[in-house]
Every structure is written in C-alpha cells, then in structure tokens.
ZAMARGU-4260 file (C-alpha; in steps of 0.2 Angstrom, whole numbers, plus 5000, padded with zeros to 4 digits):
<rodrens>
0) 4917/4961/4669 | 4925/4943/4670 | 4914/4927/4672 | 4917/4924/4690 | 4913/4942/4695
5) 4898/4942/4684 | 4891/4926/4693 | 4894/4934/4711 | 4885/4950/4704 | 4870/4940/4698
10) 4870/4930/4715 | 4870/4946/4725 | 4856/4954/4714 | 4845/4939/4717 | 4848/4940/4735
15) 4844/4959/4735 | 4827/4956/4727 | 4823/4941/4739 | 4825/4952/4754 | 4816/4967/4746
20) 4830/4980/4748 | 4826/4997/4740 | 4839/5007/4731 | 4840/5025/4737 | 4853/5039/4735
25) 4857/5056/4743 | 4872/5067/4741 | 4873/5077/4757 | 4868/5078/4776 | 4854/5090/4771
30) 4845/5077/4759 | 4850/5062/4769 | 4837/5047/4766 | 4828/5042/4782 | 4830/5024/4785
35) 4824/5013/4799 | 4836/5003/4810 | 4836/4984/4808 | 4830/4986/4790 | 4841/4983/4774
40) 4843/4997/4761 | 4851/4995/4744 | 4861/5007/4734 | 4876/5011/4724 | 4889/5025/4721
45) 4885/5029/4703 | 4902/5038/4699 | 4912/5025/4709 | 4923/5040/4715 | 4926/5048/4731
50) 4917/5064/4727 | 4900/5055/4726 | 4892/5049/4742 | 4876/5042/4748 | 4869/5049/4765
55) 4857/5040/4776 | 4848/5046/4792 | 4842/5035/4806 | 4835/5037/4824 | 4839/5027/4839
60) 4823/5028/4851 | 4833/5022/4867 | 4850/5021/4872 | 4859/5005/4865 | 4871/4999/4852
65) 4872/4997/4834 | 4882/4988/4820 | 4884/4994/4802 | 4881/4979/4791 | 4888/4981/4773
70) 4885/4968/4759 | 4892/4969/4741 | 4897/4958/4726 | 4914/4950/4727 | 4927/4961/4719
75) 4943/4958/4708 | 4956/4962/4721 | 4957/4963/4740 | 4959/4982/4741 | 4947/4994/4748
80) 4932/4998/4737 | 4919/5007/4748 | 4920/5017/4764 | 4906/5018/4777 | 4905/5032/4790
85) 4894/5036/4805 | 4891/5053/4811 | 4881/5061/4826 | 4867/5074/4824 | 4881/5087/4824
90) 4889/5079/4809 | 4904/5074/4820 | 4912/5058/4813 | 4910/5044/4826 | 4917/5029/4815
95) 4924/5025/4799 | 4928/5008/4790 | 4934/5003/4773 | 4925/4989/4764 | 4937/4977/4755
100) 4935/4968/4739 | 4939/4950/4745 | 4924/4951/4757 | 4905/4950/4753 | 4900/4955/4770
105) 4908/4968/4782 | 4901/4972/4799 | 4908/4985/4811 | 4911/4982/4829 | 4897/4986/4841
110) 4895/5005/4844 | 4886/5012/4859 | 4875/5026/4856 | 4863/5037/4866 | 4845/5040/4859
115) 4845/5052/4845 | 4847/5055/4827 | 4863/5049/4817 | 4869/5049/4799 | 4878/5036/4789
120) 4888/5039/4773 | 4893/5027/4760 | 4907/5032/4747 | 4920/5025/4736 | 4935/5020/4745
125) 4946/5031/4733 | 4946/5040/4717 | 4950/5026/4706 | 4938/5013/4711 | 4924/5013/4698
130) 4919/4996/4703 | 4911/5003/4719 | 4896/5008/4708 | 4890/4990/4711 | 4875/4988/4721
135) 4877/4986/4740 | 4865/4982/4754 | 4867/4992/4770 | 4858/4990/4787 | 4860/4998/4804
140) 4856/4984/4816 | 4851/4990/4833 | 4848/4984/4851 | 4842/4994/4866 | 4852/4993/4882
145) 4856/5004/4897 | 4873/4995/4899 | 4882/5002/4884 | 4894/5016/4883 | 4887/5031/4873
150) 4898/5040/4861 | 4906/5052/4862 | 4912/5048/4879 | 4930/5053/4876 | 4934/5064/4891
155) 4931/5067/4909 | 4916/5080/4905 | 4907/5068/4893 | 4910/5052/4904 | 4896/5039/4904
160) 4889/5038/4922 | 4888/5020/4927 | 4882/5011/4943 | 4892/5000/4954 | 4892/4982/4953
165) 4884/4982/4936 | 4892/4977/4920 | 4894/4989/4905 | 4900/4986/4887 | 4910/4997/4875
170) 4923/4997/4861 | 4938/5007/4856 | 4930/5012/4839 | 4947/5017/4830 | 4958/5004/4839
175) 4971/5017/4841 | 4977/5026/4856 | 4969/5043/4852 | 4952/5036/4855 | 4947/5033/4874
180) 4931/5028/4883 | 4928/5037/4899 | 4916/5031/4913 | 4911/5040/4929 | 4905/5031/4946
185) 4901/5037/4963 | 4905/5028/4980 | 4893/5036/4992 | 4902/5028/5007 | 4921/5024/5010
190) 4925/5006/5003 | 4934/4996/4992 | 4933/4992/4973 | 4940/4980/4961 | 4938/4983/4942
195) 4934/4968/4931 | 4938/4969/4912 | 4933/4956/4900 | 4938/4955/4881 | 4939/4941/4868
200) 4956/4931/4868 | 4968/4939/4855 | 4981/4932/4843 | 4996/4935/4854 | 5001/4939/4872
205) 5005/4958/4869 | 4996/4972/4877 | 4979/4977/4868 | 4970/4988/4880 | 4974/4999/4895
210) 4964/5004/4909 | 4966/5019/4920 | 4958/5024/4937 | 4957/5043/4941 | 4950/5053/4956
215) 4939/5068/4955 | 4954/5079/4953 | 4959/5068/4937 | 4974/5062/4946 | 4979/5044/4941
220) 4976/5031/4955 | 4980/5016/4945 | 4984/5010/4928 | 4986/4993/4919 | 4990/4985/4902
225) 4977/4971/4897 | 4986/4957/4887 | 4980/4946/4873 | 4982/4930/4882 | 4969/4933/4895
230) 4950/4936/4892 | 4947/4942/4910 | 4957/4952/4922 | 4952/4960/4939 | 4962/4974/4947
235) 4969/4974/4965 | 4957/4978/4978 | 4958/4998/4979 | 4952/5007/4995 | 4943/5023/4991
240) 4935/5037/5000 | 4917/5042/4996 | 4917/5053/4980 | 4917/5053/4961 | 4930/5043/4951
245) 4934/5040/4933 | 4939/5024/4923 | 4947/5027/4906 | 4948/5013/4893 | 4960/5015/4878
250) 4970/5005/4866 | 4987/5001/4873 | 4996/5008/4858 | 4994/5015/4840 | 4995/4998/4831
255) 4982/4988/4841 | 4967/4988/4829 | 4961/4972/4837 | 4957/4982/4852 | 4941/4987/4843
260) 4933/4971/4850 | 4919/4973/4862 | 4925/4973/4880 | 4915/4974/4897 | 4919/4983/4913
265) 4912/4982/4930 | 4916/4992/4946 | 4914/4979/4960 | 4912/4988/4976 | 4910/4985/4995
270) 4907/4999/5008 | 4919/4998/5022 | 4926/5008/5036 | 4942/4997/5037 | 4951/5000/5021
275) 4964/5012/5016 | 4959/5027/5006 | 4969/5033/4992 | 4979/5043/4991 | 4988/5039/5008
280) 5005/5040/5001 | 5013/5052/5014 | 5013/5056/5033 | 5001/5071/5029 | 4988/5060/5021
285) 4990/5045/5032 | 4974/5035/5036 | 4970/5036/5054 | 4967/5018/5062 | 4961/5013/5079
290) 4970/5001/5091 | 4964/4983/5090 | 4955/4984/5074 | 4960/4976/5057 | 4962/4987/5042
295) 4966/4982/5024 | 4976/4989/5010 | 4986/4985/4994 | 5001/4993/4985 | 4991/4995/4970
300) 5005/4998/4958 | 5016/4984/4965 | 5031/4995/4963 | 5042/5005/4976 | 5035/5022/4971
305) 5018/5018/4979 | 5017/5018/4998 | 5003/5016/5011 | 5004/5026/5027 | 4994/5024/5043
310) 4993/5034/5059 | 4989/5028/5076 | 4989/5036/5093 | 4996/5027/5109 | 4987/5033/5125
315) 4999/5024/5138 | 5017/5018/5137 | 5019/4999/5135 | 5023/4985/5123 | 5014/4985/5107
320) 5013/4974/5091 | 5011/4981/5074 | 5005/4966/5065 | 5004/4963/5046 | 4996/4948/5037
325) 4999/4943/5019 | 4994/4930/5007 | 5006/4915/5005 | 5016/4918/4989 | 5025/4901/4988
330) 5043/4908/4989 | 5055/4916/5001 | 5058/4932/4991 | 5055/4949/4999 | 5039/4956/4993
335) 5034/4971/5006 | 5043/4981/5018 | 5035/4988/5034 | 5042/5003/5044 | 5037/5011/5060
340) 5040/5030/5063 | 5038/5042/5078 | 5029/5058/5078 | 5045/5066/5071 | 5045/5055/5056
345) 5061/5046/5063 | 5061/5028/5058 | 5061/5018/5075 | 5058/5000/5067 | 5056/4990/5052
350) 5055/4973/5045 | 5055/4964/5028 | 5040/4954/5023 | 5044/4938/5014 | 5033/4927/5002
355) 5034/4911/5012 | 5027/4919/5028 | 5010/4925/5031 | 5011/4934/5048 | 5024/4948/5052
360) 5026/4959/5067 | 5036/4974/5073 | 5036/4972/5092 | 5041/4988/5101 | 5040/4997/5118
365) 5031/5013/5114 | 5029/5029/5124 | 5012/5038/5123 | 5011/5048/5107 | 5007/5047/5088
370) 5016/5035/5077 | 5015/5031/5058 | 5016/5015/5048 | 5023/5014/5030 | 5020/4999/5019
375) 5029/4998/5003 | 5034/4986/4989 | 5051/4979/4992 | 5058/4984/4975 | 5053/4989/4957
380) 5049/4971/4951 | 5037/4965/4964 | 5021/4966/4956 | 5014/4952/4966 | 5014/4964/4981
385) 4998/4971/4974 | 4989/4958/4984 | 4978/4963/4999 | 4987/4964/5016 | 4979/4967/5033
390) 4987/4977/5048 | 4982/4978/5066 | 4990/4988/5081 | 4987/4980/5098 | 4995/4980/5115
395) 5005/4965/5121 | 5012/4957/5136 | 5031/4956/5137 | 5030/4938/5133 | 5020/4940/5117
400) 5032/4955/5112 | 5047/4943/5114 | 5040/4929/5105 | 5041/4940/5089 | 5056/4951/5093
405) 5073/4950/5086 | 5080/4960/5100 | 5092/4973/5098 | 5100/4975/5115 | 5109/4991/5122
410) 5118/4990/5139 | 5121/5002/5153 | 5134/4999/5167 | 5130/5002/5185 | 5147/5003/5196
415) 5147/4994/5213 | 5146/5006/5228 | 5150/5002/5247 | 5131/4998/5248 | 5127/4988/5233
420) 5134/4977/5219 | 5139/4983/5202 | 5130/4976/5186 | 5126/4978/5168 | 5108/4981/5162
425) 5104/4975/5145 | 5088/4983/5136 | 5080/4978/5120 | 5077/4994/5110 | 5063/4985/5101
430) 5052/4977/5114 | 5059/4984/5130 | 5065/4968/5137 | 5079/4969/5150 | 5090/4958/5161
435) 5104/4961/5172 | 5121/4951/5173 | 5139/4953/5175 | 5138/4957/5194 | 5153/4965/5203
440) 5155/4964/5223 | 5152/4979/5233 | 5167/4990/5237 | 5175/4988/5254 | 5182/5001/5266
445) 5200/4997/5271 | 5203/4993/5289 | 5212/5006/5299 | 5227/5001/5310 | 5230/5006/5328
450) 5247/5013/5332 | 5253/5005/5348 | 5267/5018/5350 | 5255/5032/5349 | 5242/5025/5361
455) 5246/5029/5379 | 5238/5027/5396 | 5236/5041/5409 | 5228/5036/5425 | 5210/5031/5420
460) 5211/5037/5402 | 5219/5031/5386 | 5223/5040/5370 | 5221/5030/5354 | 5228/5035/5337
465) 5225/5025/5321 | 5228/5026/5302 | 5216/5036/5290 | 5205/5026/5278 | 5200/5034/5261
470) 5181/5038/5259 | 5178/5035/5277 | 5165/5046/5285 | 5171/5042/5302 | 5176/5028/5314
475) 5169/5016/5327 | 5180/5012/5342 | 5175/4997/5352 | 5183/4992/5369 | 5180/4979/5382
480) 5188/4970/5397 | 5185/4954/5387 | 5198/4948/5374 | 5184/4941/5362 | 5173/4958/5364
485) 5158/4947/5368 | 5153/4955/5385 | 5154/4972/5392 | 5157/4981/5376 | 5157/5000/5373
490) 5156/5008/5356 | 5161/5026/5353 | 5159/5035/5336 | 5172/5047/5329 | 5167/5058/5314
495) 5182/5062/5303 | 5196/5061/5316 | 5209/5047/5318 | 5212/5049/5336 | 5202/5049/5352
500) 5205/5049/5371 | 5194/5037/5380 | 5190/5043/5398 | 5182/5036/5414 | 5190/5019/5414
505) 5192/5009/5429 | 5208/5008/5439 | 5220/4993/5437 | 5210/4985/5423 | 5215/4978/5407
510) 5206/4983/5392 | 5205/4977/5374 | 5202/4990/5360 | 5199/4990/5341 | 5193/5002/5327
515) 5184/5001/5311 | 5180/5014/5297 | 5162/5018/5291 | 5153/5027/5277 | 5135/5033/5277
520) 5122/5036/5264 | 5106/5042/5269 | 5100/5029/5282 | 5112/5016/5277 | 5130/5013/5284
525) 5144/5002/5278 | 5158/4996/5289 | 5176/4991/5286 | 5183/4975/5294 | 5189/4978/5312
530) 5208/4984/5314 | 5220/4974/5324 | 5216/4974/5343 | 5228/4981/5356 | 5226/4980/5375
535) 5232/4991/5389 | 5231/4992/5408 | 5225/5007/5418 | 5234/5013/5434
</rodrens>
C-alpha cells in the first residue's frame, strides 16, 4: 500500500469509527443481513473477487424512494472496484452500479419503490480487484412519498396509477432505451390534457428522454423527444374522451446515461365538452359539433400525417361561415390547411392558414345536409401547428359571407325572347352571391308587308294579302276612315293566315288599313311594328 492510499485508508477508518458503523457479511439472499434504512453499515469483500458478495435485506414501510450511498477509501486508479445491486423480494434485479476508485462517495439516483422487502448486494467489480477488500460504508437512504414511481413499472400492466393535476417523480434507472416507466391515469369526463415534464439541464442540446401517450388500446396518441437545453417542457393541449390512458417515459436512445436524473411528470387536465377527442383522424371518427358553438383542437404531432375531422349538420339551406382562429405566429408562412367536404366526402372548399393572420374562414352557400371539416398541418416541417386552434360553424348574411369570400364565379347565359331581355347571371360557388350583366335587347318580330296588287275591292268588301312573318302566331289588321288611325278604328285578328277579306264596309268610303304580326306566350303578347298602310275606296 503506498503512503497516499494508506493515509486515505486511515482517514476512512477513523470516519467509520466516528459514525459507529458496524461490519457485517452475508454470502447469499438466504442469509442476507437485516439492516435499517437511513442507517450506515460497514463491510468488506474479503476475497476481493467477484465470487464473493455481501447481501443485505431492508424493509420499506410505506411507498417512497431511496438512494444507495456507498463510501470507500480512495483507490489507486479510476477503474471500477465495487458493484452495488438492488433486488426486489422476488430477487429480480432493479438496479446496478459500479463504484470507481477515483471517488470516495458514490450515490445512486433516486429510485421509487413501493412498500415491501428489498435486497442489496455489494461485490467486487471484477475478478482482479483484490483492493475491493477495503472496508466500505453502505446506507439505504429512504423517504416516504405517494408521488414517486414504483419499480417495476415497466409495462402497461404494471403501470403506476397517478392522479390528474398532481406531480409525480421518477428516474430511468439504467439510462438506456430498454428501461421504461409507465403511468396510468383516468379522465372521468371528456376534456383536455397537457403533460408537463421537468428535468435537470443537461450538458448539450441533444435528446435525453422521450415521452409517449397511449390510449387504453395501447395505440400511440403522441410522442416527443426531450432535449438537454430545456429543464421543462409541456406538450400541446390534447383533447381526450373519458377513459384510461398511459404515459411512458424512456431514455431517448441507448447512450443517454444522463437520463438517469430524476424527472417529474404532471398530467394537467380540464374537463370540457368543447374539445376534439383523439383519435378523430377520419370521416368515420369525426367529432360531432353543434352550430354556433366554439370548439378547440390541436394537430398534436405538428406534421401532415395527423388530421382532425369534425362533422356538422345544416338543417336549412343558406350562407354559412366555417371559422378558424389561430395564434399569431409572427410570419406569413403557411401553417395549417382547412378543408370542407360534403356528405359524399367530396371537397367543396378549402383555405390555407398563414402565420401572420389569426382569423380564417370558408364562406359557403350550403344546402341542408351533413358536412365535414378537416384541419391538417400544411406540411411535414410545421411543428408550430401543434398550437391550439378554435373552430365555429355559424350562419351568416350574404354581406358577412362576401366579406370573407374570395369569390369563384360561374356564369349562365339567358337568351333574349320576344318578351324579355337576354342576360348573363354570375354566381359564386363559394358564398352563393350572384349578379346579372351583359343585357341583350328583346327579340323583335318583323313587320309584314301588304301587297297592294293582291288587295282588291268588291262592292262593300276588300280582300287583303300580306307577307308572312317568321315565328308569328297571327296578325292584327287595323282599318279606319282616318289616315292617322286615331278615330273610328276597327281591329281584326287573324291566326296563322296571311290574307283576310274585310266585309260590311260602307259604300263610297275611303279606308286606310295596316297589319302587324303578333306572338303569344301564356297571357303575354308581343307585337311587331305596323306594316305599310294602304288605302282603298268602296263602290
């Protein structure tokens, strides 16, 4: 033994005497030495090799957490000299840690245990370390607590049941990805949760832990890496239906031994009937929402493979707004997309949601029926779209709809007739707004022409012949003894024919006559202009 090491040994021996430690030995679980928690015990591994061990047995009176404290003389190198292990009452190993020669005191991380009997084993770290025969001091420090994980909670069936809105503590004992901590919680009403995770700051910005959320069918709802440059994170707000759920905490990867540090986890919960309920990621699982009520949701993964679907029913045709409000994200990039589908799942509207705007709307004229809203992150990289949004479906006046409508007009042409003008009707397929323009004048019947050569007089009658007019249903003959047709006017209607004999005229009178075409539609009649007028004298 060199002088320096001898001095440390003497100092350690004196400290052991001062604290009244007692030396005990036991070679197996069956003859493990009963020790008290929070009480030092001294011992040594007499052979200094790994086939010689000391076993200790202790009891935890209530649920709580422990640390294993090991003190030893300073050794000649920094290699591992001792190993301390922790077992449960079934002799299943819970924890193991080497004790290195360049440290005089080694303390395990905090380990959560339920009440019961446990075992500790002290052995030489490997076959060649005879120095491990030096006297050590060992202590199981214990504190009672109802807010610590209880090993083994490494699966769904052994998950620790925790209360909502309470903080619980735990540690990844091995610091590797094959050791997990599971917690189970129950939401007795529909509502929203956010999981808060705290941890000591680490030495770099890489991922150290990973947090998962599962439903009662063990289907993953959410997962997130926890990075070393943050000492506290909160998940997005996540809407959940009443039921049982699980949280898993694990090291982010095999090499993260630092993730043995104590962490805390708290399920913050608020009951609410106005939150989405995962999984609402398809038409078939869409959340039903009522008109004129505000509902909340979040794209919890923040990527384009996670969607939220909502279903609503329109009782009466009319103009409607599908409103979405988001937080202000301080830039003009696209973060979300919102789409509207009809009952056949055909897309009938959609908008992109940008970070420099907080209010967004699909304005649409909708017939009575069932409709669906889809909200999705705009692309794979938009993790910011995990932020909470709100949606509301409400009726609107045409002016309200037009205010938010980009207008996509289709048009329909109405041809002119003999009774009305022609025009083009423009209708917005989004909001139903319409207007009429590009008027065309009514059609006009051509005027007939009276043939003087074919019109002749016989005593008190005259035969008239005139030209045919296309589309005419008939003709009106007007005759008078006045050139201006203002007095003593007679009218005769002729349906379909282009000639007519006018009888019972007065003798030796001069008459003036003219003709016009007409067309009928229901109770309406349209006329052409009058033909040329001719005159004749009776005999």
